BAVOMAR-370334 format. One record per residue (C-alpha): residue in one letter; x, y, z. Coordinates in steps of 0.1 Angstrom, whole numbers, plus 5000, padded with zeros to 4 digits. Layout:
N
AXYZ
...
This chain:
765
M970146681201
N971746561167
I968846471142
A969046521103
T966046721091
P963846441074
K962246501041
F958646451053
G959146621086
V956646891103
G955847171075
A956446961048
S953446931022
A953746561023
L950546361005
R948246141024
K949945831029
E946745641045
D945045731008
R946545440989
K944645141008
L941445361003
L941845410966
R942445080958
G939344970977
E941444801008
G939645011034
A938044841067
F934945031073
T932444861098
D930344711075
D933444571055
I934244361090
K932444041088
A931843771116
E930943421116
G927643391120
E926443731122
L922943831124
R921344191111
G919444411132
Y916544631124
F914644911141
L911244951139
R910645341140
S907945581149
P905745731117
H904646001143
A906246301158
A903846271190
A902046001197
R901145731227
F901345371214
S900845021231
V902544731215
G900044451208
D900944071199
L904543971190
D904143631185
A903643661147
A906943861145
R909043651166
S908143341149
A908543481110
P911143341086
G914543391102
V913743611132
H915743541164
L914943821187
V912244111190
L913244361219
T910944631230
A910944851262
A909444601283
D912644381278
L915144641288
T914444771322
H917644641335
L919644871312
G919845261314
P919145511288
V922145721266
I922246021290
C922746371286
Q926346451299
T926046821297
P923546961321
L923547351327
K923347551358
Q920447791355
P920648151369
D919148041400
G921647771405
S919147471400
S919847191376
H916947161349
A915346811344
L917246591323
K915346381295
H917546121282
V917045911251
P915645581260
L917045281243
L913245181232
C910245431237
D908045301265
G904445391254
E905545761238
V907445841209
R908846221204
Y909746251168
V909646061136
G912145771138
D911945721172
A912745391181
V909945151190
A911444781186
F914344591176
I914444291154
V917044081151
A917043811123
D918843611097
T918943891068
L918144241068
S914844191046
Q913643911071
A914244171098
Q912144431080
D909444191070
A909244071106
S908844431115
E905344481094
L904144201116
I904244401145
E900744511160
I900944891175
D898145071188
W898745421178
D897045731194
F898746031180
D898846391195
E899446741179
A903146781171
Q905347091180
V907947151154
D907847571154
L911047651173
A909648041176
R906447901189
A907147641211
L907247841245
D903548001237
P901247901264
D899047731242
S901847501223
P901547141222
L904146991250
V906846741244
W907046641282
P903946711296
D905046651331
L907346961327
G904347201320
T906447371294
N908847321263
Q911347511280
A914247251287
F916547501304
L917447871311
Y921147991307
R922748331312
M926048471306
G927648831314
D926049121332
R922549231324
A922849561348
V925649701333
T925049581296
E921849781299
A923250071314
A925650071285
F922550051260
A921150331279
E924150571267
A924350431230
D923750701203
H922750371182
V921450031186
T921149801159
T918949481162
I918749201137
K916648881140
F917248551122
I917248161122
N920647941125
N919147681101
R919047291110
L921347071092
I922246721086
C925746651085
N925846361058
Y928946201059
M929645931033
E929545641054
P926145591076
R926445471111
A927345121115
C928444851145
L928844521149
A928444351182
E929944061198
W929843871230
D932143621246
A930343421270
E933543261283
S935343591294
E931643771297
K933044061275
F931444251245
T933244361218
L931644641196
T933444761164
L931945091151
G932645411131
S933445671158
Q935245961167
G936545781197
V936445451211
H937045511246
G934445791251
I931945521236
R933445241258
K932845471290
T929145551283
L928145171275
A929845051305
R928745331332
D925545441318
V923745191300
F925144851312
K926344961345
T929444751347
D933044771345
L935044931316
D937144601311
N933844431301
F934244611270
R936444641241
V935344891214
I937244921180
T937045171154
R938845101121
D938345321087
V935745611094
G934045771061
G933346121079
G932446231115
F931846571120
G931046551153
T928146351152
K929846021149
S931246111186
F928245991208
N926745691220
Y923445611204
R920745351211
E921645141183
Y924945021199
P923644871232
L921044741216
S923244561194
L925144471222
E922344331245
S920944131215
A924243991207
R924643891246
R921243711245
L921743531212
G925243451214
R925943541180
P927343871167
V924744111154
K925544371130
W923544701125
V923944941094
S922245251089
D920345341053
R920645681042
T916945761054
E917545641089
H920945891091
F918246191083
L915946071109
A917645911137
D921446061138
A921546411157
H921146721139
G923047051139
R922647411147
D918747521148
N918747861165
D916448131168
V918148461174
T917548841183
A920649031188
S921549401193
L924749611193
A925049911210
T927750181198
D928750561203
K928750841179
E932050751168
G931150381160
R932150201193
I930549901205
L929349991240
G927649631246
L926049341231
K922649171241
I921548811227
D918248661232
L918648291218
L916548001214
A918047671211
N916247381196
M917347051214
G914846821196
G912446561214
Y915246451243
L918646621256
H921346451231
Q924646351248
F926246711245
G922946901232
P922747181262
F926647211260
I926747331223
P925047661222
A926547741257
L930047691241
G928847911213
A927948171240
T931748201254
M932548311216
S929748561212
T931948891214
G934148751185
V937248941177
Y935849271188
D936849461223
I933349431237
Q933149471276
N929549441284
L927449121274
D923949001281
F923448661271
E920348461278
M919548131262
R916647911263
G916747531257
V913547431238
Y912047101234
T910247001199
H908846701182
T911846661162
T915146481160
P917546551190
L920446821183
D923846781191
A927346891178
Y927946951143
R931247091127
G931947371147
A929847301175
G928747631186
R931247851175
P929947871136
E926648021153
A928348251172
A930648381144
F927648401121
L925648591148
I928448861156
E929748921124
R926148971108
L925349251135
V928649401128
D927749431090
A924449551100
T925649801124
A928249931099
R925449971072
E922950141096
I925450421109
G927050441072
M930450361080
P932450101061
S932349761074
E936049721075
E936550061092
F933849991117
R935649651123
R939149791124
K937750051150
N936549791173
F939149501171
I941149371202
K944649501196
P947649281199
E948849471227
Q945649411242
M946549041245
P946148821266
Y942448951267
L939648781287
T936448781271
P932948851287
G932448491280
G935648401298
R937748321272
K941248411272
Y943148521239
D946648451237
V947748621207
G945848761174
E946249041148
F942849041134
D943849381112
G946549231099
H944748931082
M941449141072
T943849421056
R945549151038
A942448961025
L940949301016
E943749360994
K944049010979
A940349000974
G940449350951
K938149590977
A939549870961
S938349800927
F935249650937
P933049910923
E934449850891
R933049500893
V929949610903
K929449810871
E930549540849
S928049290865
E925449560857
A926149560826
R925149210821
G921749230843
K923449090873
L924249210909
R927349180927
G927949190964
F931249150985
G930849031021
T933849021048
A933848801081
V936548801107
Y936248541129
I937948361157
E937248011173
A938147831205
C939447471200
A941947241214
F940547301246
A942547271278
G943746901285
S945946651268
E946546371249
P948746051258
A951045911231
K952945611231
L955845511208
T957645211204
L960845111184
D959544811164
P961944461161
D962244551120
G963244901130
G960245071123
I958345311148
T954545231160
L952545511175
Y949645451198
I947245731203
G943545781214
T942546011188
Q940745901159
T941045991121
N937846011105
G939146151071
Q941646431082
G944746241076
H946246171112
A948645881099
T950546121076
A950146411102
Y951346231131
S954146061110
Q955546381102
F956246441141
V957946111145
A959946171112
D960846481126
K962446361158
I963946021149
G964846051112
L962845761098
D961545711064
F957745831063
E956245511053
K958145281082
I955945481109
T952545261117
V949945501135
R947445291156
Q944145441167
G940945311175
D941145001199
T940845031237
A942844711240
E945844871229
L945345191245
A943845261282
T942645611276
G942045831247
G940146181243
G939046111206
T938646341179
G936646671183
G937147051186
S940047001163
R941846891191
S944146581175
I946946791159
P947447061186
L947246841214
G948146481205
G950746611181
V952546781210
S952646471230
V953746261199
A956646511195
R957346491231
A957446101231
S959446111200
E961946321219
V962146051246
L962645741224
A965245911202
E967045951236
K966645611244
M967445481208
K970945701211
K972045561243
L971245201231
A973345291198
A975745441220
D976745141238
E976644911208
L979045151188
E981045231220
A980545611217
A978645891238
P975145901235
A975746331227
D977846211195
I975145981181
E972546101154
L969245941138
V969045951105
D967845751075
G966645451096
E970245451112
A972245551141
R975745651137
I978745851151
V978646221137
G981046241110
T982145861107
D980945611087
R980245391117
V976445291121
I974045101135
S970645011120
Y967245071137
A966444711139
D970044661153
V969144901179
A965744731189
R967244431195
A970144591216
A967244681241
S967044481272
S963344531279
E960244681260
E960744991281
D964145061265
R962445081235
T959045281244
G958845671243
D955745821263
A954346151269
D951346331279
V951746711277
V949046891296
Q947747221278
D946147471303
E944147681278
A942247641244
T943747791213
Y942348041190
P942648001153
N941548321133
G940948441100
T939248671074
H936748521047
I935848761018
C933248620996
E932048780963
V929148680948
E926848760916
I923048730916
D920948690887
P917748890896
E915648720870
T915948360887
G917548420921
D920448210914
V923548290933
E927048230921
I930148250941
I932548460916
R935548490945
Y936448350978
T939648490997
I940848371027
V943548491050
D943648251081
D946048261113
F946347881122
G949947941143
V952247681133
T951447471101
V952347091103
N951247001068
P950147251043
V948647001017
L946346851045
L945847211058
L944047321025
G941947031025
Q940447091059
V940247461049
H938347381015
G936047131030
G935047351058
V934247621038
M931847431015
Q929947301045
G929547641054
I928347731016
G926147451019
Q924147591048
C923747921033
L922847831000
T921547510996
E920947261030
G918047311056
V916047091074
V911947091069
Y909646931091
S905446961083
E903347091107
D902946751118
G906246641126
Q907246461091
L910646521079
L910246661045
T913846651040
A914546281044
S916646201014
F919146370989
M915946420964
D914746690988
Y917846771013
A920046980989
M924146890997
P926547160980
R927847010947
A931147080925
D929647330906
D928647510940
A932147560949
P934347840941
F938247860935
F939447950964
D942548210973
F943848101005
E947248201023
T947848201060
R949248491080
N950048291111
V951148411147
P951948141167
S949948021199
T951448091229
T949147831250
N950247531228
A953947431233
L954547391196
G952947701185
I949747501168
K946047671170
G944047381150
A942147401119
G939647141114
E936647361120
A937547721110
G936547711073
T932947611083
I933247891111
G934148151087
A932048101055
C928448151067
P928748521076
A931048601045
V928648431021
V925548611037
N926948931043
A927948941003
L924348840996
I922749111018
D925449390999
A924149310966
L920349280977
D920549620997
R922349810969
A919649660943
R916649640961
G917349821000
V916849401010
R918649391045
H917749021055
I917848691041
E917248361061
M919748071053
P919547861028
A919148181003
T917947930975
P916948100943
Q913148090955
R914148300985
V916248530966
W914348590940
E911248650967
A913548890983
L914049090954
N910349070945
S908749140977
C-alpha cells in the first residue's frame, strides 16, 4: 500500500491534542453537564461500622423545604442489588456465598458510609438538611476491622448467618509437590507483611446525572466512568432487570479512574430510579469525604510467604498464605483481584512448584476492588521482597540471585504455575542495563559519602512482570466524514491517558491525514453497540490493533473511490496530506471529494475487531536509591532508574507520563499513603488532612529508558504500560529502605507506608 509516513504516526512523540480544551477550561466533566430542571441527590450514610437500625417517621424529611423524594430500602424491593460478578471456585468445587452490595441497607449496616437513605431536593443543602430530620434508631455492635484477627473464633461477625468471616477459600498450584520440594531445600526464607489499604483519590470525584424519558420509557445516565457499556449491562441486567435498549449511558471527560471508576455503584441506579419517579433529572455529586468512605478501596492483603532454595541458590518452591480483605460486601470484581494477582506470583523466575492459598475475609470496612494494577502490584511486591530477603539471608548479591533464577529467553514461551504463558522476555538484559545506569558498581562510594553527612543510604532493585491486555478484542469503526476528516468510534474510555492522541496516530499512520482532523468518539452507548472499556492496560494493545486494521480497510476503500474518480488503478493511488493522488503525478482529489464520491455510508466506513488470544506481559527493572536521616526517620529518594520492556512504543511522551504517574502512585503507597480505621470502625484517614498523598517534593527525577522486545502475542508487538510504573515501584523503594536499615541497624522489615515515624522507630527499637 502506498501511504506516505505522516508526521505524527505511530512512534512519534506527539503532544496530547486533548489538553488544549482542558487547559482552557472547556472540558465537559459530569458536573459540568446541566439538565433543565435538575434536582440534587444526597445520601444519608451510616455513622457506625456495625449496627442494626430501624427507620422511624419520614414525614418531617419528606415535607421539608425543597424535598421531592426520600427513599429507603422499603421503597426498592423491585430492584436488584449491585452484584459481585466474579465468584471463585473453592478447592472442593463449591461456590461460596455472595454478599452483594444493597442499593440501600435494610436494617443493618456493615461499614461507616454504608447507605441508609437517599434524599432528592431542589438543592444539595436542602437535601442535607432533610437528612437530619430522618429518625433512625441505632443498635450498634462491636466492629471487626482487624484483618489479621478476623478469622479468630471469637471475632465479631460481619455476616452472622455465615458463622465465619471467611468469604471464600481459593488455592492454586500443587501443595504436595511443593511440600516435597521444601523438604529437600537447603534454605527456606519466610517473610510476613501487610500490603496496605489505599484510596485512589482521582482528581474528579464520582458523579452522575440521571434522566428519564416518559414517552420512550428509557433512561439516560451521564457519569464519569471507565466504560459505558459495562455500566449499562449491570444496570439493565442486575438492577432494573430490563433490556439494554432501555438505557443510554454517556461519559464525557473523566478526571482520573485508576480502576475505581470501572464499577457500577449504588448511587447510579438510585439516581435513575429517582428520576423515573419524579420525571425530572437527578444529579448526584460525591464530595471528597464521600469518596474516602464510599468508593471501593484497593490492596489490603496480609501475607506470609516462603521461598525454598538449594545450596547453589536455585529456587525450588514458593508457598504463599494470603488473607485478602473484602470489606463489608463482595464488590463487583472483589474476589477476582487477589486471584488475578495469584497467577503472577512467581514473577520473572523459573519456579516450578507453587502452593498458593488465599482466604477472602469480611470486615466492617469499605469494600475493596481493583486499583491501578489490580492484584499484579501485590504479586510483584511479594515475590521481589521475598527474593531480596532470600539473597540477603544466603549471602548472595541480589542481582546474582535474580540472574541465577530468571526465566531465560530460550525457555520462551514459558507456562507458569499460575497458568500464565509468557511469550517473550529478556529479564537479565534490562536488569543489567538498569544496574549500569544506576551506578551499582560505585554505590559503596556513595554510601561513605552519605555516612560522612550522618545519613544512611540504600539501593533497591525490583524486576517485575505483569499481565495486561487480556485475551479478547476491542472493535473499532472509522468513517470518512463529508469534510474529509476521519471519525473513530471505539468502546474504550479515556480517563486521562491520552486516547485521542494515541488512536489518531494509528489512523494518521495508515491514511495520511493531518493529526488534528481525526476525531475520536468514545463514551456513548448510542454511538457504538459494544465496548470493553478501559482497564488492565487494554486500550492501546487491543483497541490500537483494531484501529490500525480498520484504518487499512478504510484506506483501501478510499483508494478505490479515488481511483474511479481519477480514472486510475487503486494500486497507483497514494494517500497523503488529506489528498488521494496518482503516484508520480500532480493529479489529486481531496478526501472531502472522495467522501462525496461514495454511494453509501459503507463505502466510507472501515470496521475491524481483531481478537487477541493471550495476555501481553510488560516487564522491566526499577532501581531506587534512598537516603535516610536517622535523627528524624525522613526518607528521600535520591535516584530512580527504570529500564522497561513495553514492546512497540506508540508515543514516547505519553509513555513517559504513564510511567511517571504510576511510579508516583507506588511511591505514595510505600512512603505516605495508608488507610487507618479505629477499633470501632471509624475511618481516621477520611480527608487530605490525614491521608497523605505524595506531593511534588516526594518525586525524584526519573532516569527512564526502554529496552523493548516486541510481543509475539499482540499483532503490533505492543505490550501495554498503564499500570507498570505502579507495579515496579513498591518493591524497589522498600528494598532500598531495607538495604539502608539493614546496613545500619540490622533491620530487615518495615511495613508500608514507611513514614518518618515508622522508620525512626525501626532504627531505635
